[in-house]
C-alpha angles and dihedrals in degrees: 000000000000115000107266092004131105098212132069125241090251096053097046098081093044091050089053092049089051092050091050094050093048094059113112116241094243093055091043088053090055091047093051093047093050090048091050090050092048089051090051092051093050103037105031098073090046092051091050095049091046092050092049093046093049090051091051091248123141119257113276122250115260093255090061098049093094098030106135096012094109090056093047091048092050090051097041101032099067091041092054092048090050096047091049092047097047091046090052092049092048093049091047090050095051091050092050093044093052091045089237125137118207090244092055094046089056 
């Protein structure tokens, strides 16, 4: 057992897999959408600056760092949520079809 922890090192990853599989699709969609938005907040300004610097343009004013990010999020966010949801449903269906549980497959 790990010090101060009730689970052994061997069971920790399997418990995390079980928790991930038990998340309802609606909750999972919210988590994926929030992660996508967080990614946009952090990486979009860096991407804009890198593109402008590589093209030899000056750095954009602060007000223009996020210009276009809302449109990109509205285009990419739903696609990311649908892709994650369909992959999750497909994986769950395959596991059910084969009669395997994730724990038995590992």
